[in-house]
C-alpha positions in Angstrom: 0.2 -0.2 0.1 1.4 3.9 -0.8 -0.6 5.7 1.5 1.0 9.3 0.3 -0.7 9.8 3.9 1.6 13.1 3.8 -1.2 14.2 0.8 -4.3 14.4 3.8 -2.1 15.5 6.6 -4.1 18.8 8.0 -0.9 20.9 9.1 -3.6 23.0 11.1 -5.9 20.5 13.0 -2.4 18.1 13.1 -4.4 15.6 12.0 -5.9 13.2 8.5 -8.6 14.6 6.6 -10.0 11.3 5.9 -13.7 11.3 4.3 -15.1 7.4 4.5 -17.7 5.6 6.4 -14.8 3.2 9.1 -17.0 0.5 10.5 -14.5 0.1 13.5 -15.4 3.6 14.2 -19.1 3.0 13.3 -19.3 6.9 12.1 -17.9 9.1 9.7 -14.4 10.3 10.9 -12.9 13.0 8.9 -10.1 14.0 11.3 -8.2 11.1 12.3 -5.3 11.3 15.0 -1.9 9.6 14.3 -3.1 6.8 17.0 -6.7 6.6 15.0 -5.0 6.1 12.0 -2.5 3.4 13.4 -5.2 1.6 14.7 -6.8 1.4 11.3 -3.7 0.4 9.8 -2.7 -2.3 12.2 -6.7 -3.3 11.6 -6.4 -3.9 7.9 -2.7 -6.0 8.1 -4.7 -8.5 10.5 -7.5 -8.6 7.9 -5.8 -8.5 5.1 -2.5 -10.1 3.2 -0.5 -6.8 3.3 3.3 -7.0 3.1 4.6 -3.5 3.1 3.3 -0.5 3.8 4.8 3.1 2.1 4.6 6.0 3.6 1.4 5.9 6.3 2.1 9.1 7.9 3.0 12.4 7.3 7.0 13.1 5.8 7.0 15.1 10.0 4.7 12.7 12.0 7.5 11.1 13.6 5.5 10.0 16.3 3.3 8.3 13.6 6.2 6.3 12.1 7.7 4.8 15.1 4.0 4.0 16.7 3.3 1.9 13.2 7.0 0.5 13.4 6.4 -0.7 17.0 3.5 -2.2 16.5 3.8 -4.1 12.4 7.4 -3.3 11.6 8.4 -7.1 12.6 5.7 -8.2 10.1 5.4 -6.4 7.2 7.8 -3.4 5.5 7.2 0.6 6.8 8.8 2.2 3.6 10.0 5.7 4.0 9.8 7.9 0.8 8.6 11.4 1.9 10.0 10.4 5.6 13.6 10.1 3.9 13.7 11.4 0.8 16.6 9.0 -0.1 18.4 11.8 2.5 21.1 10.1 5.0 20.7 12.6 7.2 16.8 11.3 7.5 18.1 8.1 7.3 20.1 8.2 10.3 16.9 10.1 11.9 14.8 7.2 11.3 17.2 4.2 12.7 17.5 6.0 16.2 14.1 6.3 16.5 13.4 3.1 14.4 10.8 4.8 12.5 10.5 2.6 9.8 12.4 -0.2 8.4 12.6 0.0 4.6 13.8 2.6 2.0 12.1 3.7 -1.7 15.3 4.5 -2.7 15.1 7.9 -5.9 18.3 8.2 -6.9 16.7 11.7 -9.3 15.8 12.6 -5.1 18.9 13.5 -3.4 20.8 14.8 -6.4 23.7 12.8 -6.7 24.5 8.6 -8.1 27.1 8.8 -4.7 24.2 9.8 -2.6 21.8 7.3 -3.3 24.4 4.5 -3.2 25.3 5.7 0.4 21.6 6.1 1.3 21.1 2.5 -0.1 24.0 1.2 1.9 23.9 2.8 5.2 19.7 1.1 5.2 21.4 -2.5 4.1 23.6 -1.8 6.8 20.2 -2.0 9.3 18.7 -4.9 7.8 16.3 -2.7 6.2 14.5 -3.7 2.5 15.4 -1.1 -0.3 13.0 -0.8 -3.1 13.8 1.4 -6.1 11.5 3.5 -7.6 10.9 3.1 -11.1 9.7 6.1 -12.5 12.9 8.1 -10.9 15.1 7.2 -14.0 
């Protein structure tokens, strides 16, 4: 699943703007906290054969990222794209915080092939998965 959660993050309310009918919450839930969204993802993982979730939270919602990785990260891949942006500094932060367990490598995102290789090597040293984006050339 590629959630692209930064696209529905509301900076003002610090919630995720959702507009759907959710049976678990049994009401219309237009705004979810990161705890509520995390519970929803964990429920999806329990009920469906999900193996990978990309960008489940906003790129700066480190708390949300850490929660999902602690909760289901031993069972599935939690992929950082917007969170990591193929940047070694952000990868190091994610390693320290245990915010994800996989990198979406985008050569065009960081600026050089050397930096991309270093990002991939750093991720692999942590035992992370590394997925190479097919759209970035």
